[in-house]
C-alpha positions, 0 to 999 in steps of 0.5 A: 449489487447494493450494500447495506452497510450497518455502520458507515463509520467514515461516511462524513470524511467520504462525502466531503472528498471530491476525489472520491467521485474521480476515476483512478487516472484522474486523481494523479492530476488532482492536488495532493500532499507535498509530504513535507516534514515540516508540514507534517509536524506542523499537522501533528502537533495540531493533533496532540492537544486534541488527544487524551493520555491514552490516546497520545501513548498510543500514537507515539513509540519509538523508532526502532526496528520492532516498532517499524516492521510492526506493519501488515496486511492481515486484518486486526483480528490477526495482527494486533497493531499499535498506534491510534485507532481511527474509529475511535476518533471523535469529529474535531480529532478525526478532522486533525488526523484528516490533515496529516493525512492530507498533508502526507499523501498524493490525492491518489494515497488519500483516494486509496486510504479512504476507498480500502478502508470501505471495503472493509466496511463492506466485509464487515457485513457479510463475514460475522467471523471475529476477523476485524473487518471494519474501517474504523480498524485503521491506525495512525502511529509516529515512531520517532520525534517528527521535526526536520532533522533526526530521522523518524516515521509516520505509519497509516494502515490496517488490513490491506494497507501499510503505509511506512514513510520516513522523514530525514533518513539516509533516503527518501522513505515511502517504503514497504508500502502495502496495498490491496482490496477485497473485494476488487469492485464494491459498490456502496450507497450507490457509488461503485469503487475499485480501489486498485484500478490503475495499478491492476489495469497497468499491470495487466497491460504490461503483462499481456504486452510482453506474454509472447516473450519466453523470458517474460514467464517467471518459474513457479506458483504465486499465493502472495506477494513474494516479499510482503510479511512473514506468516506461519499458520496450519491449513484451514486455520487463521495464520499467525505471525504477520509482520515485516520480520523478514526484513531485510529482504534478499533479492534475486540476481543475475538475469535468470528467472526474473523476466525480460529487461526493459532494454529488450522491450519496444517502445510501447512495451517500455512505456506500459512498464513506465505506466505500471511504475507510475501507478504504484509510486503515486501514492506518497506525497511529492516530497517523498514519491517524486525523487523515487520515481525519478530514480526507478525511471532514470535511463541506465536502471530503467535499462536494467529493469525486469519485468515478468508474470505467472498466471494470466495476464488478464488477473483473472485467475487465482496465482496471476502475478505481475513483478517489476524488479530493478536496482532498486525498485520491487513492485509486484501485483498477485491475485489471490481467491477472497476470504469472505467469498472464496470463490471470488477473487481479490488483490494483493500489491507490494512497493519496496525499495532495495535501498530505502525501505524505512528510508535506510535508517532500519537495522535488524 
């Protein structure tokens, strides 16, 4: 279906990026950012002089528990954000912010940022409730002082997206990293987008491959990602809360109801588990993403990782859910009813690290 967009806020950025014409797999071979602290600091220093005093104040905040955990998968009308609102930037400011994104994100991460924002513009045209759908309602936030020695964070996020990158922390910090999409696939200006195609495909293939194993089936029902933001509310009304105040998270232990261990899988099934992990870890620049991926795929850690699912392995029904649960890695994807069109479906996905969320720097 061709979608009329009344205000196409990020057309210039999209048409300038050749990555967006590529498919979800090709972005992994395209050149992306290094996520080097020096490089990102330099890019931020070039952005700062272009901002007015109010924008500078919005951009910078202390690096503490309250600010670090202030991210959400809910739209702006439900959960207000700190940070520099991207929809308010002029052309020069937007170009400078784009260089920050290009430095910290891989080609896949940059593609995700663009396409998730486009999905919000798609929603804006169809759902007139004051929820805050808008590709402009995404924010750039700096916590602490950017540099090469002391810890600091860079956050990029809005509805269905939360990048939380920590530099100079105890460990490389790419998480928590939330991403989702509504709708699952959409068309704008004659181009078709499927923002979570690589991740949903990889998780679905993994679930289908292990479905015959009784241990792979997880008990219970799943209405959202398990380790996401903390929300409360009344059925039929918009939720309240919706930030990561449940951190630090607790995780399952032992062998019961966690799925099947990778060590018990066939070589072909192990390869599918590897591909699913790689698809989630494809978003940060290499300086952050590469050491984390190496830790997850370490021979012993990978063998001790559990994979499990619930519902439809094809991710064709609400409540379908796939999880990867290792000594460090936690990755999950769930199928929910769509909000704007409840008869349809949409995805939520989350990547956490049991050791290095927020770079291992945040304590409650």
